[in-house]
ZAVEXPA-944354 format. One record per residue (C-alpha): x, y, z; residue number from 0. Coordinates in steps of 0.05 Angstrom, whole numbers, plus 5000, padded with zeros to 4 digits. Layout:
N
xx; yy; zz; mikol
X; Y; Z; NUM
...
***
This chain:
797
xx; yy; zz; mikol
8454; 5317; 8333; 0
8508; 5369; 8342; 1
8521; 5407; 8411; 2
8560; 5467; 8434; 3
8606; 5478; 8481; 4
8615; 5538; 8536; 5
8687; 5525; 8541; 6
8734; 5575; 8496; 7
8798; 5534; 8514; 8
8820; 5481; 8469; 9
8884; 5436; 8474; 10
8945; 5440; 8432; 11
8934; 5436; 8360; 12
8962; 5367; 8329; 13
9034; 5374; 8294; 14
9034; 5420; 8238; 15
9079; 5433; 8174; 16
9074; 5501; 8189; 17
9125; 5544; 8236; 18
9106; 5577; 8302; 19
9077; 5640; 8289; 20
9078; 5633; 8206; 21
9001; 5640; 8176; 22
8962; 5583; 8151; 23
8968; 5576; 8076; 24
8908; 5593; 8036; 25
8905; 5556; 7964; 26
8884; 5598; 7908; 27
8884; 5579; 7837; 28
8956; 5547; 7824; 29
8994; 5499; 7785; 30
8974; 5420; 7791; 31
9011; 5384; 7839; 32
9044; 5326; 7816; 33
9008; 5268; 7832; 34
9041; 5213; 7880; 35
9052; 5147; 7846; 36
8992; 5102; 7846; 37
8998; 5023; 7875; 38
8970; 4972; 7823; 39
8895; 4950; 7825; 40
8865; 4905; 7863; 41
8836; 4889; 7935; 42
8864; 4939; 7993; 43
8910; 4915; 8044; 44
8919; 4954; 8102; 45
8949; 5020; 8086; 46
8940; 5020; 8008; 47
8885; 5043; 7962; 48
8865; 5017; 7894; 49
8885; 5068; 7837; 50
8815; 5040; 7805; 51
8796; 5113; 7781; 52
8860; 5150; 7770; 53
8864; 5225; 7785; 54
8820; 5253; 7732; 55
8853; 5311; 7683; 56
8787; 5352; 7701; 57
8807; 5358; 7770; 58
8817; 5426; 7784; 59
8882; 5446; 7822; 60
8843; 5464; 7882; 61
8811; 5402; 7884; 62
8879; 5360; 7876; 63
8914; 5395; 7930; 64
8850; 5378; 7976; 65
8854; 5307; 7955; 66
8934; 5298; 7960; 67
8945; 5342; 8015; 68
8992; 5303; 8064; 69
8961; 5268; 8130; 70
8991; 5321; 8175; 71
8966; 5382; 8210; 72
8903; 5408; 8206; 73
8873; 5414; 8135; 74
8816; 5460; 8118; 75
8767; 5447; 8054; 76
8713; 5508; 8038; 77
8672; 5461; 7986; 78
8619; 5511; 7958; 79
8559; 5487; 7931; 80
8561; 5442; 7871; 81
8645; 5442; 7870; 82
8649; 5372; 7870; 83
8657; 5358; 7947; 84
8638; 5290; 7939; 85
8686; 5274; 7888; 86
8735; 5308; 7935; 87
8721; 5265; 8001; 88
8731; 5199; 7968; 89
8785; 5213; 7929; 90
8818; 5242; 7994; 91
8803; 5173; 8038; 92
8836; 5135; 7975; 93
8888; 5177; 7978; 94
8907; 5175; 8054; 95
8910; 5098; 8054; 96
8956; 5106; 7989; 97
8997; 5145; 8032; 98
9011; 5097; 8084; 99
8956; 5114; 8136; 100
8926; 5041; 8162; 101
8852; 5032; 8160; 102
8845; 5030; 8232; 103
8879; 5095; 8239; 104
8829; 5131; 8193; 105
8751; 5158; 8217; 106
8707; 5191; 8166; 107
8654; 5229; 8199; 108
8589; 5236; 8168; 109
8532; 5275; 8183; 110
8475; 5218; 8183; 111
8476; 5151; 8175; 112
8451; 5157; 8104; 113
8510; 5199; 8080; 114
8554; 5151; 8114; 115
8528; 5088; 8074; 116
8532; 5131; 8015; 117
8608; 5145; 8028; 118
8617; 5073; 8033; 119
8576; 5054; 7972; 120
8626; 5106; 7933; 121
8684; 5089; 7959; 122
8673; 5015; 7936; 123
8641; 5027; 7871; 124
8678; 5098; 7850; 125
8751; 5088; 7886; 126
8756; 5013; 7878; 127
8766; 4999; 7955; 128
8748; 4929; 7982; 129
8680; 4925; 8022; 130
8725; 4882; 8075; 131
8764; 4950; 8083; 132
8701; 4973; 8127; 133
8719; 4928; 8185; 134
8780; 4969; 8202; 135
8764; 5032; 8171; 136
8708; 5069; 8204; 137
8652; 5112; 8163; 138
8602; 5132; 8220; 139
8564; 5198; 8239; 140
8598; 5229; 8306; 141
8551; 5189; 8354; 142
8558; 5127; 8314; 143
8633; 5132; 8322; 144
8635; 5155; 8397; 145
8583; 5102; 8413; 146
8641; 5043; 8387; 147
8700; 5080; 8426; 148
8654; 5074; 8491; 149
8642; 4998; 8478; 150
8722; 4993; 8469; 151
8725; 5004; 8553; 152
8657; 5001; 8581; 153
8679; 4995; 8649; 154
8719; 5059; 8644; 155
8658; 5092; 8605; 156
8613; 5071; 8661; 157
8572; 5021; 8613; 158
8529; 4965; 8625; 159
8517; 4908; 8583; 160
8444; 4915; 8575; 161
8454; 4995; 8563; 162
8422; 5016; 8493; 163
8419; 5078; 8459; 164
8347; 5115; 8468; 165
8318; 5149; 8397; 166
8293; 5215; 8399; 167
8218; 5205; 8403; 168
8232; 5156; 8458; 169
8280; 5203; 8495; 170
8222; 5264; 8489; 171
8165; 5204; 8519; 172
8217; 5202; 8570; 173
8230; 5267; 8588; 174
8146; 5279; 8593; 175
8136; 5223; 8636; 176
8197; 5252; 8684; 177
8169; 5320; 8681; 178
8098; 5287; 8707; 179
8130; 5255; 8759; 180
8167; 5314; 8781; 181
8107; 5359; 8776; 182
8073; 5302; 8822; 183
8134; 5291; 8870; 184
8135; 5371; 8884; 185
8075; 5396; 8872; 186
8069; 5432; 8940; 187
8139; 5458; 8944; 188
8132; 5488; 8867; 189
8078; 5532; 8883; 190
8109; 5555; 8963; 191
8128; 5628; 8967; 192
8196; 5602; 9006; 193
8229; 5570; 8943; 194
8174; 5567; 8890; 195
8126; 5603; 8838; 196
8050; 5633; 8827; 197
8014; 5571; 8808; 198
8002; 5590; 8733; 199
8075; 5615; 8739; 200
8097; 5543; 8756; 201
8060; 5510; 8711; 202
8087; 5549; 8654; 203
8156; 5540; 8670; 204
8162; 5466; 8691; 205
8127; 5455; 8621; 206
8194; 5482; 8588; 207
8244; 5439; 8631; 208
8248; 5379; 8578; 209
8269; 5435; 8520; 210
8313; 5468; 8575; 211
8356; 5411; 8590; 212
8363; 5395; 8522; 213
8396; 5463; 8511; 214
8447; 5447; 8570; 215
8460; 5376; 8545; 216
8476; 5409; 8482; 217
8539; 5445; 8520; 218
8558; 5381; 8549; 219
8551; 5399; 8624; 220
8528; 5351; 8673; 221
8489; 5375; 8729; 222
8543; 5403; 8774; 223
8579; 5434; 8712; 224
8516; 5466; 8695; 225
8505; 5500; 8753; 226
8583; 5525; 8755; 227
8577; 5549; 8685; 228
8516; 5595; 8703; 229
8554; 5621; 8761; 230
8616; 5637; 8711; 231
8567; 5665; 8664; 232
8535; 5711; 8722; 233
8608; 5751; 8734; 234
8609; 5770; 8664; 235
8540; 5780; 8637; 236
8527; 5847; 8667; 237
8478; 5832; 8717; 238
8465; 5780; 8761; 239
8416; 5722; 8765; 240
8338; 5745; 8781; 241
8303; 5716; 8835; 242
8264; 5682; 8784; 243
8326; 5656; 8751; 244
8351; 5629; 8818; 245
8291; 5586; 8830; 246
8288; 5562; 8758; 247
8362; 5540; 8773; 248
8351; 5501; 8842; 249
8294; 5469; 8810; 250
8324; 5450; 8731; 251
8380; 5416; 8781; 252
8334; 5365; 8812; 253
8298; 5358; 8749; 254
8362; 5343; 8711; 255
8377; 5289; 8772; 256
8307; 5255; 8765; 257
8326; 5254; 8688; 258
8384; 5217; 8692; 259
8366; 5171; 8744; 260
8306; 5152; 8694; 261
8357; 5139; 8645; 262
8394; 5103; 8693; 263
8343; 5055; 8715; 264
8316; 5042; 8644; 265
8391; 5024; 8624; 266
8381; 5079; 8575; 267
8432; 5135; 8538; 268
8415; 5188; 8493; 269
8458; 5219; 8441; 270
8472; 5275; 8491; 271
8495; 5217; 8544; 272
8538; 5191; 8489; 273
8579; 5254; 8479; 274
8583; 5266; 8558; 275
8610; 5198; 8571; 276
8653; 5199; 8499; 277
8689; 5260; 8521; 278
8699; 5242; 8588; 279
8728; 5174; 8570; 280
8772; 5208; 8528; 281
8798; 5253; 8577; 282
8810; 5199; 8620; 283
8853; 5160; 8568; 284
8888; 5229; 8552; 285
8905; 5237; 8633; 286
8928; 5167; 8640; 287
8980; 5168; 8579; 288
8934; 5116; 8536; 289
8929; 5129; 8461; 290
8855; 5146; 8446; 291
8839; 5103; 8385; 292
8851; 5138; 8312; 293
8890; 5184; 8291; 294
8868; 5212; 8225; 295
8805; 5247; 8223; 296
8755; 5264; 8154; 297
8701; 5308; 8179; 298
8642; 5316; 8128; 299
8590; 5380; 8131; 300
8631; 5407; 8190; 301
8595; 5478; 8179; 302
8535; 5439; 8225; 303
8578; 5410; 8279; 304
8600; 5461; 8336; 305
8653; 5467; 8389; 306
8642; 5404; 8428; 307
8653; 5352; 8370; 308
8714; 5393; 8350; 309
8733; 5392; 8424; 310
8730; 5320; 8438; 311
8765; 5299; 8362; 312
8827; 5348; 8391; 313
8827; 5313; 8452; 314
8844; 5248; 8422; 315
8898; 5282; 8371; 316
8930; 5318; 8429; 317
9001; 5301; 8429; 318
9003; 5249; 8376; 319
9031; 5247; 8310; 320
8959; 5259; 8277; 321
8915; 5297; 8223; 322
8850; 5325; 8211; 323
8808; 5343; 8156; 324
8750; 5379; 8157; 325
8693; 5404; 8089; 326
8641; 5443; 8098; 327
8607; 5510; 8076; 328
8594; 5564; 8119; 329
8548; 5589; 8067; 330
8502; 5521; 8070; 331
8495; 5522; 8151; 332
8426; 5502; 8164; 333
8419; 5463; 8227; 334
8420; 5506; 8287; 335
8360; 5476; 8310; 336
8402; 5421; 8324; 337
8449; 5458; 8360; 338
8498; 5473; 8298; 339
8542; 5534; 8308; 340
8564; 5554; 8241; 341
8627; 5601; 8276; 342
8661; 5539; 8296; 343
8674; 5531; 8217; 344
8686; 5599; 8214; 345
8744; 5599; 8259; 346
8762; 5527; 8247; 347
8843; 5553; 8235; 348
8869; 5499; 8185; 349
8954; 5490; 8174; 350
8924; 5493; 8097; 351
8863; 5517; 8074; 352
8830; 5490; 8004; 353
8772; 5541; 7974; 354
8738; 5496; 7926; 355
8697; 5558; 7886; 356
8678; 5526; 7824; 357
8606; 5509; 7817; 358
8601; 5449; 7762; 359
8526; 5440; 7778; 360
8489; 5514; 7772; 361
8489; 5564; 7708; 362
8524; 5629; 7716; 363
8463; 5661; 7732; 364
8436; 5624; 7781; 365
8502; 5624; 7821; 366
8509; 5701; 7807; 367
8443; 5706; 7838; 368
8466; 5672; 7902; 369
8527; 5701; 7917; 370
8485; 5770; 7917; 371
8439; 5744; 7960; 372
8494; 5714; 8010; 373
8538; 5769; 8018; 374
8512; 5801; 8070; 375
8522; 5743; 8118; 376
8594; 5721; 8098; 377
8648; 5727; 8145; 378
8684; 5790; 8154; 379
8751; 5762; 8148; 380
8742; 5721; 8086; 381
8791; 5756; 8024; 382
8753; 5784; 7976; 383
8776; 5741; 7926; 384
8741; 5684; 7959; 385
8670; 5717; 7967; 386
8634; 5691; 7904; 387
8632; 5622; 7872; 388
8642; 5619; 7793; 389
8602; 5567; 7747; 390
8642; 5532; 7708; 391
8579; 5514; 7664; 392
8580; 5590; 7646; 393
8505; 5616; 7613; 394
8448; 5574; 7615; 395
8428; 5552; 7545; 396
8350; 5580; 7564; 397
8344; 5659; 7556; 398
8329; 5698; 7619; 399
8332; 5623; 7661; 400
8311; 5658; 7727; 401
8236; 5674; 7728; 402
8198; 5714; 7781; 403
8133; 5712; 7777; 404
8088; 5750; 7819; 405
8009; 5755; 7836; 406
7960; 5796; 7870; 407
7921; 5731; 7902; 408
7932; 5708; 7974; 409
7900; 5636; 7954; 410
7955; 5580; 7954; 411
7918; 5554; 7892; 412
7937; 5615; 7851; 413
8002; 5600; 7859; 414
8002; 5524; 7850; 415
7961; 5521; 7788; 416
8002; 5561; 7747; 417
8059; 5521; 7776; 418
8039; 5459; 7755; 419
8015; 5476; 7694; 420
8090; 5504; 7671; 421
8117; 5436; 7694; 422
8066; 5395; 7653; 423
8078; 5447; 7594; 424
8148; 5434; 7597; 425
8154; 5356; 7605; 426
8102; 5343; 7552; 427
8142; 5398; 7505; 428
8207; 5357; 7515; 429
8243; 5410; 7540; 430
8312; 5381; 7518; 431
8364; 5378; 7577; 432
8431; 5394; 7549; 433
8472; 5362; 7606; 434
8437; 5297; 7614; 435
8422; 5294; 7539; 436
8353; 5286; 7544; 437
8283; 5308; 7554; 438
8262; 5332; 7617; 439
8224; 5285; 7666; 440
8181; 5300; 7721; 441
8237; 5274; 7768; 442
8283; 5334; 7740; 443
8239; 5377; 7775; 444
8237; 5402; 7851; 445
8193; 5444; 7887; 446
8230; 5473; 7952; 447
8181; 5501; 8011; 448
8201; 5525; 8076; 449
8154; 5470; 8114; 450
8114; 5405; 8085; 451
8067; 5414; 8145; 452
8046; 5491; 8134; 453
8042; 5476; 8054; 454
7962; 5486; 8042; 455
7921; 5423; 8023; 456
7895; 5462; 7956; 457
7962; 5469; 7933; 458
7971; 5402; 7914; 459
7903; 5397; 7875; 460
7933; 5425; 7806; 461
7982; 5368; 7805; 462
7934; 5320; 7820; 463
7881; 5346; 7767; 464
7936; 5354; 7715; 465
7961; 5283; 7726; 466
8025; 5299; 7753; 467
8059; 5250; 7797; 468
8096; 5282; 7857; 469
8132; 5259; 7931; 470
8125; 5300; 7987; 471
8188; 5300; 8033; 472
8201; 5330; 8090; 473
8174; 5353; 8155; 474
8099; 5316; 8181; 475
8066; 5317; 8117; 476
8050; 5239; 8136; 477
8012; 5263; 8199; 478
7979; 5319; 8165; 479
7942; 5265; 8119; 480
7863; 5255; 8129; 481
7863; 5186; 8123; 482
7924; 5189; 8173; 483
7895; 5238; 8221; 484
7832; 5209; 8222; 485
7859; 5136; 8247; 486
7897; 5181; 8304; 487
7831; 5208; 8317; 488
7795; 5148; 8327; 489
7851; 5118; 8371; 490
7851; 5184; 8417; 491
7769; 5179; 8424; 492
7775; 5108; 8452; 493
7828; 5137; 8508; 494
7780; 5199; 8519; 495
7712; 5202; 8490; 496
7702; 5271; 8512; 497
7753; 5292; 8463; 498
7709; 5334; 8421; 499
7759; 5355; 8364; 500
7768; 5275; 8347; 501
7699; 5264; 8351; 502
7684; 5319; 8297; 503
7736; 5297; 8254; 504
7705; 5228; 8254; 505
7635; 5253; 8252; 506
7644; 5299; 8194; 507
7693; 5260; 8155; 508
7688; 5218; 8092; 509
7668; 5156; 8137; 510
7604; 5178; 8169; 511
7598; 5245; 8130; 512
7554; 5290; 8181; 513
7532; 5354; 8151; 514
7550; 5420; 8191; 515
7476; 5432; 8197; 516
7469; 5362; 8226; 517
7531; 5370; 8267; 518
7501; 5439; 8291; 519
7439; 5415; 8313; 520
7466; 5362; 8364; 521
7523; 5412; 8390; 522
7482; 5479; 8398; 523
7414; 5448; 8424; 524
7397; 5476; 8485; 525
7407; 5435; 8546; 526
7420; 5454; 8627; 527
7482; 5471; 8643; 528
7518; 5426; 8681; 529
7528; 5432; 8749; 530
7604; 5453; 8741; 531
7583; 5500; 8695; 532
7625; 5473; 8640; 533
7611; 5462; 8570; 534
7583; 5393; 8563; 535
7621; 5349; 8514; 536
7595; 5334; 8444; 537
7599; 5251; 8465; 538
7547; 5263; 8524; 539
7500; 5300; 8475; 540
7507; 5252; 8425; 541
7497; 5191; 8471; 542
7434; 5227; 8505; 543
7403; 5235; 8438; 544
7414; 5162; 8416; 545
7377; 5139; 8487; 546
7324; 5190; 8488; 547
7306; 5215; 8416; 548
7333; 5160; 8369; 549
7297; 5184; 8307; 550
7317; 5258; 8311; 551
7400; 5225; 8300; 552
7418; 5214; 8227; 553
7429; 5140; 8206; 554
7504; 5158; 8197; 555
7512; 5175; 8271; 556
7477; 5115; 8291; 557
7522; 5074; 8244; 558
7587; 5110; 8280; 559
7553; 5090; 8343; 560
7550; 5018; 8339; 561
7617; 5008; 8304; 562
7645; 5054; 8355; 563
7616; 5014; 8418; 564
7650; 4948; 8380; 565
7715; 4977; 8375; 566
7707; 5001; 8453; 567
7706; 4921; 8462; 568
7753; 4899; 8425; 569
7816; 4951; 8456; 570
7800; 4918; 8517; 571
7839; 4852; 8485; 572
7876; 4887; 8423; 573
7942; 4916; 8423; 574
7947; 4986; 8380; 575
7975; 4948; 8319; 576
7915; 4898; 8318; 577
7865; 4959; 8334; 578
7898; 4996; 8267; 579
7887; 4935; 8226; 580
7809; 4927; 8257; 581
7805; 5001; 8249; 582
7825; 5002; 8169; 583
7788; 4939; 8159; 584
7721; 4950; 8192; 585
7713; 5029; 8187; 586
7709; 5023; 8115; 587
7778; 5061; 8100; 588
7790; 5013; 8044; 589
7727; 5022; 8015; 590
7734; 5098; 8016; 591
7797; 5092; 7978; 592
7786; 5041; 7927; 593
7727; 5094; 7908; 594
7778; 5150; 7896; 595
7767; 5166; 7822; 596
7840; 5198; 7819; 597
7894; 5148; 7810; 598
7951; 5181; 7844; 599
7906; 5201; 7899; 600
7883; 5133; 7912; 601
7954; 5104; 7907; 602
7976; 5152; 7960; 603
7919; 5132; 8006; 604
7935; 5064; 7995; 605
8012; 5074; 8012; 606
7997; 5121; 8077; 607
7951; 5062; 8103; 608
8008; 5012; 8098; 609
8059; 5064; 8128; 610
8015; 5075; 8187; 611
8011; 5006; 8204; 612
8085; 4998; 8200; 613
8098; 5058; 8240; 614
8051; 5022; 8291; 615
8083; 4957; 8286; 616
8157; 4993; 8302; 617
8127; 5037; 8360; 618
8100; 4961; 8391; 619
8166; 4930; 8375; 620
8205; 4982; 8412; 621
8193; 4952; 8477; 622
8194; 5005; 8519; 623
8119; 5048; 8515; 624
8072; 5008; 8479; 625
8001; 5023; 8503; 626
7949; 5061; 8467; 627
7963; 5116; 8515; 628
8034; 5115; 8496; 629
8026; 5112; 8434; 630
7989; 5171; 8429; 631
8033; 5211; 8480; 632
8094; 5189; 8425; 633
8047; 5222; 8367; 634
8036; 5280; 8406; 635
8112; 5292; 8422; 636
8128; 5275; 8342; 637
8077; 5337; 8319; 638
8108; 5380; 8368; 639
8184; 5368; 8356; 640
8233; 5370; 8293; 641
8225; 5296; 8281; 642
8206; 5285; 8213; 643
8160; 5230; 8186; 644
8146; 5235; 8110; 645
8086; 5207; 8083; 646
8083; 5144; 8046; 647
8081; 5175; 7971; 648
8063; 5136; 7903; 649
8112; 5081; 7897; 650
8139; 5103; 7835; 651
8214; 5100; 7814; 652
8233; 5171; 7846; 653
8260; 5198; 7775; 654
8180; 5189; 7755; 655
8155; 5244; 7803; 656
8159; 5315; 7819; 657
8196; 5330; 7885; 658
8160; 5377; 7936; 659
8210; 5382; 7987; 660
8240; 5424; 8046; 661
8302; 5456; 8042; 662
8337; 5412; 8092; 663
8312; 5352; 8050; 664
8344; 5382; 7984; 665
8412; 5402; 8008; 666
8463; 5352; 7975; 667
8420; 5350; 7910; 668
8413; 5375; 7845; 669
8358; 5381; 7796; 670
8354; 5413; 7726; 671
8286; 5455; 7746; 672
8281; 5488; 7820; 673
8209; 5521; 7835; 674
8207; 5567; 7900; 675
8135; 5579; 7911; 676
8103; 5638; 7959; 677
8173; 5669; 7972; 678
8172; 5703; 8036; 679
8217; 5721; 8096; 680
8199; 5694; 8164; 681
8195; 5741; 8234; 682
8240; 5722; 8284; 683
8205; 5698; 8356; 684
8228; 5693; 8418; 685
8201; 5626; 8431; 686
8214; 5596; 8503; 687
8224; 5641; 8566; 688
8278; 5584; 8594; 689
8341; 5590; 8552; 690
8413; 5574; 8563; 691
8476; 5606; 8529; 692
8547; 5605; 8539; 693
8546; 5680; 8542; 694
8490; 5702; 8593; 695
8482; 5625; 8625; 696
8406; 5618; 8643; 697
8366; 5661; 8627; 698
8284; 5677; 8650; 699
8246; 5720; 8606; 700
8195; 5758; 8643; 701
8132; 5738; 8629; 702
8089; 5790; 8589; 703
8116; 5858; 8581; 704
8150; 5862; 8649; 705
8209; 5900; 8668; 706
8268; 5899; 8621; 707
8320; 5840; 8628; 708
8389; 5862; 8598; 709
8417; 5793; 8592; 710
8353; 5770; 8558; 711
8353; 5834; 8514; 712
8425; 5814; 8493; 713
8409; 5744; 8481; 714
8343; 5751; 8436; 715
8388; 5809; 8394; 716
8445; 5756; 8384; 717
8394; 5698; 8368; 718
8356; 5743; 8316; 719
8417; 5763; 8280; 720
8437; 5694; 8276; 721
8366; 5670; 8256; 722
8362; 5721; 8199; 723
8430; 5702; 8174; 724
8407; 5629; 8174; 725
8347; 5643; 8135; 726
8393; 5674; 8088; 727
8432; 5606; 8076; 728
8375; 5566; 8074; 729
8349; 5609; 8011; 730
8427; 5602; 7986; 731
8416; 5525; 7990; 732
8348; 5531; 7948; 733
8374; 5575; 7894; 734
8436; 5531; 7890; 735
8392; 5466; 7879; 736
8380; 5488; 7804; 737
8429; 5468; 7750; 738
8392; 5511; 7685; 739
8325; 5539; 7710; 740
8298; 5576; 7777; 741
8229; 5600; 7782; 742
8200; 5641; 7840; 743
8132; 5658; 7866; 744
8106; 5709; 7910; 745
8062; 5761; 7924; 746
8063; 5826; 7890; 747
8056; 5864; 7960; 748
8122; 5829; 7984; 749
8162; 5851; 7923; 750
8153; 5921; 7944; 751
8187; 5913; 8017; 752
8251; 5907; 8044; 753
8288; 5861; 8075; 754
8241; 5808; 8040; 755
8275; 5762; 7998; 756
8227; 5772; 7936; 757
8244; 5847; 7941; 758
8316; 5827; 7935; 759
8306; 5772; 7878; 760
8266; 5825; 7839; 761
8310; 5885; 7851; 762
8370; 5841; 7833; 763
8332; 5818; 7762; 764
8321; 5883; 7748; 765
8399; 5906; 7750; 766
8413; 5838; 7705; 767
8365; 5843; 7659; 768
8391; 5778; 7624; 769
8391; 5732; 7685; 770
8317; 5731; 7682; 771
8248; 5771; 7677; 772
8197; 5793; 7737; 773
8137; 5783; 7705; 774
8060; 5769; 7731; 775
8048; 5696; 7749; 776
7997; 5692; 7696; 777
8059; 5702; 7642; 778
8080; 5629; 7666; 779
8059; 5592; 7592; 780
8099; 5655; 7566; 781
8161; 5633; 7600; 782
8151; 5558; 7582; 783
8147; 5577; 7514; 784
8210; 5618; 7509; 785
8249; 5556; 7545; 786
8221; 5505; 7494; 787
8232; 5550; 7442; 788
8313; 5549; 7460; 789
8312; 5477; 7455; 790
8262; 5412; 7457; 791
8242; 5346; 7429; 792
8171; 5329; 7442; 793
8156; 5258; 7450; 794
8118; 5228; 7384; 795
8045; 5231; 7392; 796
***
C-alpha cells in the first residue's frame, strides 16, 4: 500500500549526465538510436543479458531510447495507455543487464505480487533470461523488497526471529481489538470534563481512531513524529488546534502506543511498519557510511506510489553511482484510497524524460474521446505537444465505433437486457476481429462498472436468461451472493440468536421459505412490551410461539427450530470450518443448488460454496484469530474495508466468459468490446471527521453544522478537487481498455446535466459524428447490425 510523507526535503539526486542548471532532456520523435551490440544467446551470467528477442524494427524511437538509456542518473518514462509499456519494461531490464549492471545490483519494483510474477515470466519467456537469475536479481513489490532488506540486518532493524508480516485483514481485526481494549481502559477519562468529551462525542471519535491511525502511518510517522508534525503544521495552517483537536491529539497518541504494543506482543509487523523500519534502517546505513544494497532501480506504475517510497529509494541511492528508472502515466493514477499521490510522479524530475505517446491498443475514435475527457486534469506544465495520445491503429474497422445509448428507465434491468442482447447478437453473428483474425467470443467483452457490490442483482438476470457465461471480478461480490450471505447469517445467529436481520434472512430464504404474511403474523403479533421498553427480538417470539401455540407455527418454521437446535449442539464441539461443512451438508444448501434449472447459476453457486469453505479454511490456518466470533468480526471488517473478495465464478476458461469487472480490475487489460453501463458521476462526501494531512496536520471536523473550521474547509476543498480529478482518470482508464468498440449507456436525464460524464460524451459525439452516435438504448440491435455488416463470419448452423 502506498504511503505519503510530510517532509518536502529530498536528498541529493544520484549522479546525473546533465550538468548543473541544465534542464532535463524531453524526448520527442527522433531518429532511432543505434543499438548496442548484443552478446551471444544463451543462459545469463551475472551482468549479461541474452538477446533471445533482438530489438524489433517496429519499436518507435521513443521506445528504443527508453530501453537503451544508460544506467546513470534518473530516467522518467511517461507510458500512456496501450503504449507498449510491458514490452519496454522487460526490454529495459534486459538492456540494463547487457550494459553491465550485475543482477544483484538491480531491483525491479512492481505494484502487486501478481505483476511481479508476470514480469518474471515475461523476462524468461520473451527476453530469454535464465530463471536462475532471480536468485540474485529482485523483482518484487515495494514492501516485499523492503522486507528482504530488513532481514539482511535484523538486529539493526529491531526484528525478532519470530516476527511475521500481518495481512491487511488481520491488521484491521487487531485495530478493532485495540480499540475495544482502549475504550475499556480509559472509559472514565474519555468522558471526563478535564480531558475527555461528551459521551456520544467520545464514542463517535474513538470509533474513527483505527482509520485515523492508518492515515498517520501512511506518512511514516511514529508517535513522537506524529505529534511534532501536527505542531509544525499548526504554525503554517492559519489557525491553532481547536480544543477538540488538542484532546484528540493526546488520545490518538495513546491509541498509537497501545497499537504498537499489540503488534510487539504478537511479534507482528504491518505494511506500514515495514516502511517505517525500512526507512530507519536505510538512514542508519547512510549515516554509518555503509552501502545500502542495490544501486539500480526500475519502478513500475510509479503514478500509484508516493513521496515516502521515493524518499526511501533516494536515500539508498544518495552519494552512490546509482540509477533510477520510473515508469507510469499521470492519466492512470487511480489508487488514492490506498495512499497514492499522483503529484509524486508529476513532480518527479528526470535527467531524461521519454514520452510514449502512441497507443497501439485502441482505435483512433476511442483515443480521441479519452484525450478530450482527460484534458481538464492534465498538469499545467505539460508541453502542448505531449497533451494527447495518438492511435497507431488508426480508425476502427467498424462504422461509428462509439455508441452512447440512453434510456428514460430507472430500472437496472432496462439497461442490462439490451446490453446482454447486444453481446449475444454480436457473438452469434460472428463479428470478425481484424486484430485477432477470428470471430468475437464472450471472453472478448468487458462490462466495466464502478463497483461490483453496488451492481443490482437484477443486472445479471438477462445474462443468465440468454445463456451468456460471465465472471465478476473486483469488489465484494462473493459475500453478497445469497448462498454465502445465508451461510454467514446462520453463523451469526449461533453467536447472537437475537440478531433479527440474520433470522429473517434465513426464515424467508430459499431453504425454509416463510412468506411475508407468515413472518408478519409472527413479528407483529401484539404482546405485552418488555419491562425495559425495548422491542422484543424475533427469536423470543418464535420460541414462545413454538412452546405455547405450536399449531399456529408453519411446519417450515418448526423444521428450522429443530435444525438450529441441533446446529447449536454441534457448535459446542466444532471449529468454524467443521461448522461450515455441517451447515452446507445438513441445512439443504446442496439440494437447493442442485435444483437450479439454469446451468450457469447452478455452477456459480456450487463454486461459491466451495470457495466459502476455502476462505474459512484459510482463516483457521492463519492461527491468529480462529473462533467463530473472530471469523464474524473478520467478515465484518472485510465488508467495511476496501479488501476485495471475488466470487468463485463458473470454473470456465476465462476466454469463454464476459468479464463484469471494476475499473481497478480492468487496469492493464484490453478488450475488443468494452461496455460501460449506467454511466454517472459521483458526489464527493467529507466522510470521517478525523483526518490528517501534510498541510493542515490533525483535523477534527465539528459535528453537524457547527461553526466553520477554515483548516477543515481548505482540506476538503483540496480533497474534493483531487477526488473529481481521479474520477476522470478512472473513466479514462475504462475508455482506453477498448480496442475496437465502446458502448456507453445511461439515463437520458443525466445526459443533459453538466458536469456529468454522460453529458460530456454526448456533447463530444455530436461534435465528432464520425466517431459514434447518441441513440436510444432501444436502438442497440441496429448498432449491432451495423457493426456486423462491416465484417462478420457467422459460425455454421
